[in-house]
C-alpha positions as CSV (number, residue, x, y, z in Angstrom):
1,M,0.0,0.0,0.0
2,K,1.1,3.6,-0.8
3,P,-1.2,5.8,1.4
4,V,-1.3,9.6,1.1
5,L,-3.0,12.0,3.6
6,L,-5.1,14.7,2.0
7,L,-6.1,17.6,4.3
8,V,-8.9,19.4,2.5
9,D,-9.8,23.0,3.3
10,L,-8.7,23.0,6.9
11,Q,-8.3,26.8,6.6
12,N,-9.1,29.5,9.1
13,D,-12.1,31.0,7.2
14,F,-13.8,27.6,7.2
15,L,-12.9,26.7,10.8
16,R,-13.9,30.1,12.1
17,A,-17.3,30.2,10.4
18,G,-19.0,29.2,13.6
19,D,-21.5,26.8,12.1
20,L,-19.5,23.5,11.9
21,E,-20.6,20.3,13.5
22,P,-18.6,18.9,15.3
23,H,-16.9,21.8,16.9
24,P,-13.9,23.1,14.8
25,A,-11.5,22.8,17.8
26,S,-12.3,19.1,17.9
27,I,-11.7,18.4,14.2
28,A,-8.6,20.6,14.1
29,A,-7.1,18.7,17.0
30,A,-7.9,15.3,15.6
31,A,-6.6,16.3,12.2
32,A,-3.4,17.6,13.8
33,D,-2.8,14.3,15.6
34,L,-3.3,12.4,12.4
35,L,-1.0,14.7,10.5
36,N,1.8,14.2,13.1
37,T,1.3,10.4,12.9
38,C,1.6,10.5,9.1
39,R,4.7,12.6,9.3
40,T,6.3,10.2,11.8
41,G,5.3,7.2,9.8
42,A,6.6,8.6,6.5
43,V,3.1,8.8,4.9
44,P,3.2,11.7,2.4
45,V,0.9,14.7,3.1
46,V,-0.8,16.9,0.6
47,H,-2.6,20.1,1.7
48,V,-5.5,21.1,-0.4
49,W,-6.6,24.8,-0.1
50,S,-9.4,26.8,-1.6
51,T,-7.7,29.9,-3.0
52,V,-9.4,33.0,-4.2
53,S,-7.4,35.6,-6.2
54,K,-8.9,39.1,-5.8
55,S,-7.1,40.4,-9.0
56,G,-8.6,37.6,-11.2
57,D,-11.8,37.0,-9.2
58,N,-11.8,33.3,-9.7
59,R,-14.5,32.7,-7.2
60,M,-17.2,30.0,-7.7
61,P,-20.4,31.5,-9.2
62,H,-22.4,31.0,-6.0
63,R,-19.7,32.8,-4.0
64,K,-19.8,35.7,-6.4
65,K,-23.6,35.8,-6.2
66,N,-23.4,35.9,-2.3
67,G,-20.5,38.5,-2.2
68,D,-18.4,35.9,-0.4
69,W,-14.6,36.4,-0.4
70,M,-13.6,33.5,1.8
71,C,-10.1,32.2,1.5
72,L,-8.7,35.3,-0.2
73,E,-5.1,34.6,-1.1
74,G,-2.7,36.1,1.4
75,S,-5.3,36.7,4.1
76,A,-5.4,35.3,7.6
77,G,-8.5,33.3,6.6
78,H,-6.7,31.7,3.7
79,A,-4.0,30.2,6.0
80,C,-4.4,27.4,8.5
81,S,-3.7,27.2,12.2
82,D,-0.2,26.5,13.5
83,V,-0.9,22.8,14.3
84,L,-1.9,22.2,10.7
85,R,0.7,24.4,8.9
86,P,2.4,22.6,6.0
87,H,6.1,21.6,6.3
88,K,8.4,22.9,3.6
89,K,8.6,19.6,1.7
90,E,4.8,19.0,1.8
91,T,2.8,19.8,-1.3
92,I,0.0,22.5,-1.3
93,I,-2.6,22.3,-4.0
94,H,-4.8,25.3,-4.7
95,K,-8.3,24.8,-6.0
96,I,-11.3,26.9,-6.8
97,F,-14.1,24.3,-7.0
98,F,-15.1,21.5,-4.7
99,S,-12.9,18.5,-5.6
100,A,-9.2,18.4,-4.8
101,F,-8.8,16.8,-8.3
102,S,-10.5,19.8,-10.0
103,T,-7.3,21.4,-11.3
104,G,-5.5,18.2,-12.4
105,Q,-2.5,19.0,-10.2
106,L,-3.4,16.3,-7.6
107,D,-3.3,13.6,-10.3
108,S,0.3,14.4,-11.1
109,V,1.3,14.5,-7.4
110,L,-0.3,11.2,-6.6
111,H,1.2,9.6,-9.7
112,E,4.7,10.7,-8.6
113,L,4.1,9.3,-5.1
114,N,2.8,6.0,-6.6
115,A,-0.2,6.3,-4.3
116,D,-3.0,3.8,-4.2
117,T,-4.9,4.8,-1.0
118,L,-6.1,8.2,0.1
119,I,-6.8,9.2,3.7
120,I,-9.0,12.3,3.7
121,A,-9.7,14.8,6.4
122,G,-11.2,18.2,6.2
123,V,-14.4,20.2,5.5
124,H,-17.1,20.1,4.4
125,L,-18.0,16.4,4.5
126,H,-21.1,17.0,2.3
127,A,-19.2,19.2,-0.3
128,C,-15.4,19.2,-0.9
129,V,-14.7,16.0,1.0
130,R,-17.5,14.1,-0.7
131,A,-16.5,15.5,-4.2
132,T,-12.8,14.5,-3.6
133,A,-13.8,11.0,-2.3
134,L,-16.0,10.3,-5.3
135,D,-13.4,11.5,-7.8
136,A,-10.8,9.3,-6.0
137,Y,-13.2,6.4,-6.2
138,A,-13.7,7.0,-10.0
139,K,-9.9,7.0,-10.5
140,G,-9.4,3.7,-8.7
141,Y,-8.0,4.8,-5.4
142,S,-9.0,3.2,-2.1
143,V,-10.4,5.8,0.2
144,V,-10.5,6.1,4.0
145,V,-12.2,9.2,5.6
146,A,-11.0,10.2,9.0
147,E,-14.5,10.7,10.4
148,D,-13.6,12.8,13.5
149,S,-11.3,15.0,11.4
150,T,-14.2,16.0,9.1
151,A,-17.1,18.4,9.8
152,S,-20.0,20.1,8.0
153,N,-22.2,23.1,8.3
154,D,-25.1,21.0,7.0
155,P,-25.1,18.0,9.3
156,V,-28.1,16.2,7.9
157,H,-26.5,16.5,4.4
158,A,-23.3,15.2,5.9
159,A,-25.1,12.1,7.3
160,I,-26.5,11.5,3.8
161,S,-23.1,11.9,2.3
162,K,-21.6,9.5,4.7
163,R,-24.1,6.8,3.9
164,Y,-23.8,7.5,0.2
165,L,-20.0,7.2,0.3
166,Q,-20.1,4.0,2.4
167,E,-22.3,2.4,-0.1
168,R,-19.6,3.1,-2.7
169,S,-16.8,1.4,-0.8
170,V,-15.5,4.5,1.0
171,I,-14.4,3.5,4.5
172,F,-15.0,5.8,7.6
173,R,-12.7,5.3,10.5
174,S,-11.6,7.4,13.5
175,S,-8.3,9.3,13.4
176,D,-7.1,7.2,16.3
177,E,-7.8,4.0,14.4
178,I,-6.0,5.3,11.3
179,S,-3.1,6.5,13.4
180,A,-2.8,3.2,15.2
181,A,-2.7,1.4,11.9
182,I,-0.1,3.7,10.4
183,A,2.1,3.2,13.5
184,A,1.7,-0.6,13.2
185,G,2.7,-0.6,9.6
186,V,1.3,-0.6,6.1
187,A,-0.1,-4.2,6.4
188,K,-2.2,-3.1,9.4
189,L,-3.4,-0.1,7.5
190,G,-4.8,-2.4,4.9
191,E,-7.1,-3.9,7.5
192,L,-8.9,-0.5,7.7
193,L,-10.1,-1.1,4.1
194,V,-12.1,-4.2,5.2
195,D,-15.7,-3.6,6.1
196,T,-16.2,-4.5,9.8
197,E,-19.9,-5.5,9.4
198,L,-19.0,-9.2,9.6
199,G,-17.5,-11.2,12.5
200,V,-17.9,-10.4,16.2
201,V,-18.4,-7.4,18.5
202,T,-16.0,-7.1,21.4
203,H,-15.9,-5.1,24.5
204,S,-13.5,-4.6,27.4
205,S,-14.6,-4.0,30.9
206,P,-14.0,-0.3,31.8
207,Q,-12.5,-1.3,35.1
208,N,-10.0,-3.7,33.6
209,C,-9.2,-3.8,29.9
210,E,-7.9,-7.3,30.2
211,R,-11.4,-8.6,30.8
212,R,-13.0,-8.9,27.4
213,W,-16.0,-10.6,25.9
214,R,-17.0,-11.4,22.3
215,L,-20.5,-11.9,20.7
216,A,-21.4,-12.8,17.2
217,A,-22.3,-9.8,15.1
218,V,-25.3,-10.1,12.8
219,Q,-25.0,-9.9,9.0
220,K,-27.3,-8.1,6.6
221,S,-29.2,-11.4,5.9
222,D,-29.8,-11.8,9.6
223,I,-31.4,-8.4,9.8
224,A,-33.7,-9.1,6.9
225,A,-34.7,-12.4,8.5
226,A,-35.3,-10.8,11.9
227,V,-37.5,-8.1,10.3
228,A,-39.5,-10.8,8.4
229,V,-40.1,-12.7,11.7
230,A,-41.1,-9.5,13.4
231,R,-43.6,-8.6,10.7
232,E,-45.2,-12.0,11.0
233,T,-45.2,-11.8,14.8
234,F,-46.7,-8.3,14.7
235,E,-49.8,-9.6,12.9
236,F,-50.3,-12.1,15.7
237,W,-49.3,-9.8,18.6
238,R,-51.6,-6.9,17.7
239,R,-54.6,-9.3,17.9
240,V,-53.7,-10.4,21.5
241,G,-56.0,-8.6,23.8
242,V,-54.6,-5.5,25.6
243,D,-55.3,-7.1,29.0
244,E,-53.3,-10.2,28.1
245,R,-50.4,-8.0,26.7
246,L,-50.4,-6.1,30.0
247,R,-50.3,-9.3,32.0
248,L,-47.4,-10.7,30.1
249,L,-45.4,-7.5,30.4
250,Q,-46.0,-7.3,34.1
251,A,-44.7,-10.8,34.3
252,F,-41.6,-9.5,32.5
253,G,-41.3,-6.8,35.2
254,H,-41.4,-9.6,37.8
255,Q,-38.6,-11.4,36.0
256,L,-36.4,-8.2,36.1
257,L,-37.0,-8.0,39.9
258,Q,-36.2,-11.7,40.5
259,H,-32.9,-11.4,38.5
260,E,-31.9,-8.0,39.9
261,S,-28.6,-9.3,41.2
262,A,-27.5,-10.7,37.8
263,L,-28.5,-7.5,36.0
264,V,-26.7,-5.3,38.5
265,D,-23.5,-7.4,38.1
266,L,-23.6,-7.0,34.3
267,L,-24.1,-3.2,34.6
268,V,-21.1,-3.0,37.0
269,E,-18.9,-5.3,34.9
270,D,-19.8,-4.2,31.3
271,I,-20.2,-0.5,31.6
272,G,-18.5,0.3,34.9
273,K,-21.6,1.7,36.5
274,P,-21.2,2.1,40.3
275,V,-23.3,-0.6,42.0
276,R,-25.5,1.9,43.8
277,Y,-26.5,3.4,40.5
278,A,-26.8,0.0,38.9
279,R,-29.4,-0.9,41.4
280,D,-31.2,2.4,40.7
281,E,-31.2,1.5,37.0
282,V,-32.8,-1.9,37.6
283,A,-35.4,-0.3,39.9
284,R,-36.1,2.3,37.3
285,A,-36.6,-0.3,34.6
286,I,-39.2,-2.0,36.8
287,A,-40.9,1.3,37.6
288,L,-41.1,2.1,33.8
289,V,-43.0,-1.2,33.3
290,D,-45.5,-0.1,35.9
291,A,-45.7,3.5,34.6
292,A,-46.4,2.3,31.1
293,A,-49.1,0.0,32.3
294,K,-51.0,2.9,33.8
295,Q,-51.2,4.6,30.4
296,V,-52.9,1.8,28.7
297,E,-56.6,2.3,27.7
298,P,-58.8,-0.8,27.9
299,E,-60.6,0.2,24.7
300,Q,-57.6,1.2,22.7
301,D,-57.8,-1.7,20.2
302,R,-61.6,-1.5,19.6
303,I,-62.9,-0.6,16.2
304,P,-65.5,2.2,16.5
305,E,-69.1,1.2,16.0
306,I,-69.9,4.5,14.3
307,T,-67.7,6.7,12.0
308,G,-64.8,7.7,14.1
309,F,-61.1,7.1,14.7
310,R,-58.7,4.8,16.5
311,R,-55.0,4.6,17.2
312,A,-53.2,1.8,15.4
313,P,-49.8,0.4,16.2
314,L,-46.9,1.3,13.9
315,G,-45.7,-2.3,13.2
316,V,-42.0,-3.2,13.7
317,I,-40.1,-0.8,15.9
318,G,-36.4,-0.5,15.5
319,L,-34.9,0.3,18.9
320,I,-31.3,1.7,19.0
321,G,-30.1,1.7,22.6
322,P,-27.3,3.6,24.4
323,F,-24.4,2.3,26.4
324,N,-25.0,4.4,29.6
325,N,-28.4,3.1,30.6
326,P,-28.5,-0.1,28.6
327,L,-31.4,-1.6,30.6
328,A,-33.7,1.2,31.8
329,I,-33.8,3.3,28.6
330,P,-34.6,0.3,26.3
331,V,-37.2,-1.1,28.7
332,G,-38.8,2.3,28.8
333,K,-39.3,2.0,25.1
334,I,-40.0,-1.7,24.8
335,V,-42.9,-2.0,27.2
336,P,-45.1,0.8,25.8
337,A,-44.3,-0.3,22.2
338,L,-45.5,-3.8,23.0
339,L,-48.4,-2.7,25.0
340,Y,-49.7,-0.8,22.0
341,G,-49.4,-3.9,19.8
342,N,-46.0,-3.4,18.1
343,A,-43.2,-5.9,17.7
344,V,-39.6,-4.7,18.7
345,I,-36.1,-5.4,17.3
346,W,-33.5,-4.1,19.7
347,K,-30.0,-3.2,18.5
348,P,-28.0,-2.4,21.7
349,A,-24.9,-0.3,22.0
350,I,-21.9,-2.7,21.9
351,P,-21.1,-2.3,25.6
352,G,-24.7,-3.2,26.5
353,S,-25.0,-6.3,24.3
354,R,-24.8,-8.8,27.1
355,I,-27.3,-6.9,29.1
356,A,-29.7,-6.8,26.1
357,K,-29.3,-10.6,25.6
358,K,-30.0,-11.2,29.3
359,T,-33.1,-8.9,29.2
360,A,-34.5,-10.6,26.1
361,E,-33.9,-14.0,27.7
362,L,-36.0,-12.9,30.8
363,F,-38.6,-11.5,28.5
364,A,-39.0,-14.8,26.7
365,I,-39.2,-16.7,30.0
366,A,-41.9,-14.3,31.3
367,T,-44.0,-14.1,28.2
368,G,-43.4,-17.2,26.1
369,Q,-43.1,-14.9,23.1
370,P,-39.4,-14.7,22.1
371,K,-40.2,-13.4,18.6
372,V,-42.0,-10.3,19.9
373,L,-38.7,-8.9,21.2
374,Q,-35.6,-9.7,19.2
375,V,-32.0,-8.5,19.9
376,L,-29.5,-7.9,17.1
377,C,-25.9,-7.2,18.1
378,G,-23.6,-5.4,15.8
379,N,-22.0,-2.1,14.8
380,D,-23.3,1.2,13.4
381,Q,-23.9,-0.4,10.0
382,T,-26.3,-2.9,11.8
383,A,-28.2,0.0,13.3
384,R,-28.5,1.8,9.9
385,Q,-29.8,-1.3,8.2
386,L,-32.3,-2.0,10.9
387,M,-33.6,1.5,10.9
388,A,-34.2,1.5,7.2
389,A,-36.2,-1.7,7.4
390,S,-38.4,-0.7,10.4
391,D,-41.9,0.9,10.6
392,G,-40.8,3.2,13.4
393,V,-37.4,4.1,15.0
394,T,-36.7,5.0,18.6
395,I,-33.1,5.9,19.5
396,S,-31.2,7.3,22.4
397,G,-27.7,8.4,21.5
398,S,-25.4,11.2,20.4
399,L,-26.3,14.1,18.1
400,K,-24.3,12.4,15.4
401,A,-26.3,9.2,15.7
402,G,-29.5,11.2,15.7
403,R,-28.5,12.9,12.4
404,A,-27.9,9.5,10.8
405,A,-31.3,8.3,12.0
406,Q,-33.0,11.5,10.8
407,E,-31.8,11.1,7.2
408,I,-32.6,7.4,7.0
409,C,-36.1,7.8,8.5
410,A,-36.8,10.8,6.2
411,A,-35.7,8.9,3.1
412,H,-38.1,6.0,4.0
413,H,-41.0,8.0,5.6
414,I,-40.4,6.3,9.0
415,P,-41.6,7.9,12.2
416,L,-38.6,8.8,14.4
417,Q,-38.3,9.4,18.2
418,A,-34.8,10.5,19.1
419,E,-33.4,11.5,22.5
420,L,-30.0,13.0,21.7
421,G,-28.4,14.1,25.0
422,G,-28.0,17.5,26.7
423,N,-25.7,20.3,27.7
424,N,-27.7,21.1,30.8
425,A,-27.3,24.2,33.0
426,S,-28.3,25.0,36.5
427,I,-28.6,28.7,37.3
428,V,-27.5,29.5,40.9
429,W,-28.7,32.8,42.4
430,G,-27.5,34.7,45.4
431,D,-30.5,34.1,47.6
432,V,-30.1,30.3,47.8
433,E,-28.5,28.1,50.4
434,L,-25.1,27.5,48.7
435,T,-23.9,24.4,50.4
436,A,-26.9,22.3,49.5
437,A,-27.0,23.7,46.0
438,A,-23.3,22.8,45.5
439,A,-23.8,19.2,46.8
440,N,-26.8,18.8,44.5
441,I,-25.0,20.1,41.4
442,T,-21.7,18.2,41.8
443,E,-23.5,14.9,42.3
444,G,-25.5,15.7,39.2
445,A,-22.4,16.5,37.3
446,F,-20.0,13.8,38.4
447,A,-21.9,10.7,39.4
448,F,-21.3,7.8,37.0
449,A,-18.4,9.9,35.6
450,G,-20.9,12.3,34.1
451,Q,-22.2,9.7,31.6
452,R,-25.9,10.7,31.8
453,C,-27.8,12.7,29.3
454,T,-29.4,14.7,32.1
455,A,-26.0,15.3,33.9
456,N,-25.4,18.8,35.2
457,R,-22.9,20.0,32.6
458,R,-22.9,23.7,33.4
459,A,-23.4,25.9,36.5
460,I,-24.3,29.5,35.7
461,V,-23.6,31.6,38.9
462,D,-24.7,35.0,40.0
463,S,-21.6,37.2,40.0
464,S,-22.3,38.3,43.6
465,I,-21.7,34.8,44.9
466,Y,-19.4,33.5,42.2
467,D,-16.2,33.1,44.2
468,V,-17.9,31.7,47.3
469,F,-20.0,29.2,45.4
470,L,-16.9,28.1,43.4
471,D,-15.3,27.2,46.7
472,Q,-18.5,25.3,47.7
473,L,-18.4,23.3,44.5
474,V,-14.8,22.4,45.1
475,M,-15.5,21.2,48.6
476,A,-18.6,19.3,47.5
477,S,-16.6,17.6,44.8
478,R,-14.0,16.4,47.2
479,R,-16.7,14.7,49.3
480,L,-17.8,12.5,46.3
481,I,-16.4,8.9,46.4
482,F,-14.2,8.0,43.5
483,G,-13.2,4.4,43.0
484,D,-14.1,0.8,42.2
485,P,-17.7,0.5,40.8
486,A,-18.3,-2.7,42.7
487,D,-17.8,-0.8,46.0
488,E,-21.1,0.2,47.6
489,K,-19.7,3.7,48.5
490,T,-18.4,4.6,45.0
491,Q,-20.2,7.4,43.1
492,I,-17.6,8.0,40.4
493,G,-16.0,5.1,38.5
494,P,-14.3,4.8,35.1
495,L,-15.6,6.1,31.7
496,I,-16.9,3.5,29.3
497,S,-13.5,3.2,27.5
498,S,-10.0,4.6,27.3
499,A,-11.0,6.2,24.0
500,S,-13.8,8.0,25.8
501,R,-11.4,9.1,28.5
502,N,-8.9,10.4,26.0
503,R,-11.6,12.3,24.1
504,V,-12.9,14.1,27.3
505,K,-9.4,14.8,28.5
506,A,-8.5,16.3,25.1
507,V,-11.5,18.7,25.4
508,I,-10.4,19.8,28.8
509,D,-6.8,20.3,27.6
510,R,-8.1,22.5,24.7
511,A,-10.2,24.7,27.0
512,R,-8.7,28.2,27.2
513,A,-9.9,28.4,30.8
514,A,-9.0,27.5,34.3
515,A,-9.5,23.8,34.7
516,F,-8.7,21.9,37.9
517,T,-9.4,18.6,39.6
518,P,-10.6,19.2,43.1
519,S,-10.0,15.7,44.5
520,G,-6.5,14.5,43.3
521,K,-7.5,11.0,44.2
522,L,-6.7,9.2,40.9
523,D,-4.3,6.3,41.2
524,R,-2.0,6.9,38.1
525,A,-1.6,3.2,37.7
526,R,-5.3,2.9,36.7
527,E,-5.6,5.8,34.2
528,D,-6.8,3.7,31.3
529,A,-10.5,4.7,31.4
530,W,-10.4,6.7,34.5
531,L,-10.7,10.5,34.7
532,E,-10.9,12.6,37.8
533,P,-13.9,15.1,38.1
534,T,-12.8,18.4,36.6
535,I,-14.3,21.9,37.2
536,V,-13.7,24.3,34.3
537,C,-14.2,28.1,34.8
538,C,-14.9,29.6,31.4
539,D,-16.0,33.1,30.4
540,D,-16.2,32.4,26.7
541,P,-19.7,31.2,25.8
542,S,-18.6,30.1,22.4
543,A,-15.8,27.8,23.7
544,E,-15.9,24.2,22.7
545,I,-16.1,23.1,26.4
546,V,-19.2,25.2,26.8
547,Q,-20.9,24.4,23.6
548,E,-20.3,20.7,23.3
549,E,-21.7,17.8,25.5
550,T,-18.5,16.2,26.9
551,F,-20.3,13.2,28.4
552,G,-17.7,12.9,31.1
553,P,-17.0,14.1,34.6
554,V,-16.7,17.8,33.7
555,L,-18.6,20.8,35.2
556,V,-18.3,24.1,33.4
557,V,-18.8,27.2,35.6
558,Q,-20.0,30.4,34.0
559,E,-20.4,33.8,35.7
560,A,-23.5,35.9,35.1
561,E,-23.5,39.6,35.8
562,D,-27.2,39.9,35.9
563,W,-30.4,37.8,35.5
564,D,-30.8,38.4,31.7
565,E,-27.3,37.2,31.1
566,A,-27.9,34.1,33.2
567,I,-30.9,33.2,31.0
568,S,-28.9,34.0,27.9
569,L,-26.1,31.7,28.9
570,C,-28.5,28.9,29.9
571,N,-30.1,29.0,26.4
572,G,-26.9,29.8,24.6
573,V,-26.2,26.2,23.4
574,K,-27.7,24.1,20.7
575,Q,-29.0,21.5,23.1
576,G,-32.1,21.8,25.2
577,L,-32.8,18.7,27.3
578,A,-32.9,20.0,30.9
579,A,-32.3,23.2,32.8
580,A,-32.6,24.1,36.5
581,I,-32.8,27.1,38.8
582,F,-31.6,27.4,42.4
583,T,-33.4,30.3,44.0
584,T,-36.0,31.2,46.7
585,S,-37.6,34.0,44.5
586,P,-41.0,33.1,43.1
587,K,-40.6,35.9,40.6
588,R,-37.3,34.4,39.3
589,I,-38.8,30.9,39.2
590,A,-41.7,32.2,37.1
591,D,-39.4,34.0,34.7
592,F,-37.2,31.0,34.4
593,L,-40.2,28.8,33.6
594,R,-41.2,31.3,31.0
595,R,-37.8,31.8,29.3
596,A,-35.8,28.6,29.6
597,H,-35.5,26.6,26.4
598,A,-35.5,23.0,27.5
599,G,-37.9,20.1,27.6
600,I,-37.3,19.4,31.3
601,L,-37.2,22.2,33.9
602,K,-36.3,21.8,37.5
603,I,-36.6,24.0,40.6
604,N,-34.0,23.8,43.3
605,S,-32.6,20.4,42.2
606,S,-29.9,19.5,39.6
607,T,-30.7,18.6,36.1
608,A,-29.9,15.0,36.6
609,N,-32.5,12.2,36.7
610,A,-36.2,12.3,35.7
611,A,-39.5,10.7,36.8
612,V,-40.8,7.6,35.0
613,D,-44.3,8.9,34.4
614,L,-43.7,12.3,32.9
615,P,-42.7,13.0,29.3
616,F,-39.0,12.9,28.7
617,G,-37.7,14.8,25.7
618,G,-35.5,17.6,24.7
619,W,-35.9,20.8,22.7
620,K,-33.6,22.1,19.9
621,A,-30.8,19.6,19.1
622,S,-31.6,17.4,22.1
623,G,-34.6,15.7,20.5
624,I,-36.4,14.8,17.3
625,G,-40.0,13.7,17.3
626,P,-42.2,13.0,20.2
627,A,-40.9,12.7,23.8
628,E,-40.7,9.4,25.7
629,H,-42.7,8.1,28.6
630,G,-46.1,9.0,30.1
631,P,-48.7,10.2,27.6
632,A,-46.0,10.7,25.0
633,N,-45.8,6.9,24.6
634,R,-49.1,6.6,22.8
635,E,-48.2,9.6,20.6
636,F,-45.2,7.8,19.1
637,F,-46.0,4.1,19.2
638,T,-49.4,4.5,17.6
639,R,-50.9,6.6,14.7
640,M,-54.3,8.0,14.0
641,Q,-56.6,6.0,11.7
642,S,-60.0,7.4,10.8
643,I,-62.8,4.8,10.0
644,Y,-65.9,5.7,8.1
645,L,-69.0,3.4,8.4
646,A,-71.8,3.7,5.8
């Protein structure tokens, strides 16, 4: 193999545009790491820059129409950041249009290098990266896209482009995977060009990477077979009386209770969840069964005797589960879906695969209906294929996963329910009891290493108490118990993987702010997936650490000079799952309830956790489609059907 790294349009004007997803600081750092690995590994590097000459005005027609002078030659915007700056011997290719091949110069460079494989990083995935990849494909090159080193200002279009390119043999891998392969040698790099759909899924225990398990991963034919079985089973299951469906699902809840210990052990071992929170998750799963049962209407399946309407089940539900609550979140979807007459196929996150298998086993024992709930283990490709074949999709995951689901469901006219995480803020005002508020917020931020969608990511503090409250946060953080998840006292264990730990640590390191770890309790011998709770003081509301959900043990503290600024900071992120206010003022509470842009609002408690019988759903980028739980269950898992009788 003769690989070449192409860095496409990683220029200041593109990275400073402010509309990229993911955050430009993240992709620049990932691309810089990949660039350094290629240099060390003697992989040639070609920089591809959009270049506009003012004297000749060679802009693309749409840029002329819009009066856009981005990447004007010689300007600061035309250059790239220091970490991406070309070395003297590295080639720079200047282009006007989308593809790096558009001028013909790249063909000559690659021919001289005897290249046969292109590794592409840059922006925008839906435009210049896509055009370059397709031209490379047409010219016979193997193509690997460094996924976390690419971004787009049109994320749904980017998700479409990713699927489109994957269907044409373009491989997407993380920069870390590519770097590791380059460091291991060219033969190892060749393994990246093999589609990972087949084979097995593997996972290491977050506590001890030497403890690993493997499960067979499904193939495309397995997915088609499972959907066929689910469709046949759906026709039977929808005719089972609602009372009988309810009885069987309550028996499932009893099975969960009887096997609590085994489920808790799996949660502790496979995802590193502290045992106290693992027990809470099993209890929540059982409570969700009971809560869904209370929403069922005895007459829901009856055909009206006069002209009227009913609610009909969707059919086969594709459920894409998360790693952080691999039992409770799926159960909260499975039970109402089945109560309303649907069949379910569950694709768990890889770390939750054994938990899903165990849960499905208990369901089959309780109900005698193993085909009503099926589990398919696999990777992202498995999830995409399942979603495309379903009649309804419910997913809990990252914003990136939600974008992929959104484009698939839109293309196939499939109803979508997506819970996509949060960047949740608590406003703390000067009239509140600070010690209790600090204890509440730090537990909400750091418990389970911050791996909760409702975790308290940000604290927005009244400037009159800022310094005092910061001291309270530090003291409260030091009281939290950091250690072995199997220990009854532990509140903070490891992250799900060393890769997750490295990602969160990199965001902290990039923060242009004061970041500190209050506890200092981490044993350096066990750093693999472990990260100490970190408090970051940041006065830049546009900073990556403020704008992005870290999904780790990080609490960002922002100072508000007045109430209006506090509300602005609270709403000043793209996510909108949960928000909280700590105050004794009825007037401020009323104003907060009127102005906060989030689907879940809390008064004098942190953003973490939620009731099982109230709708759970985010606004803005935190959700797509109807909420989960409570009365929202019927809204998603059934649809209106009018019936006219002559």
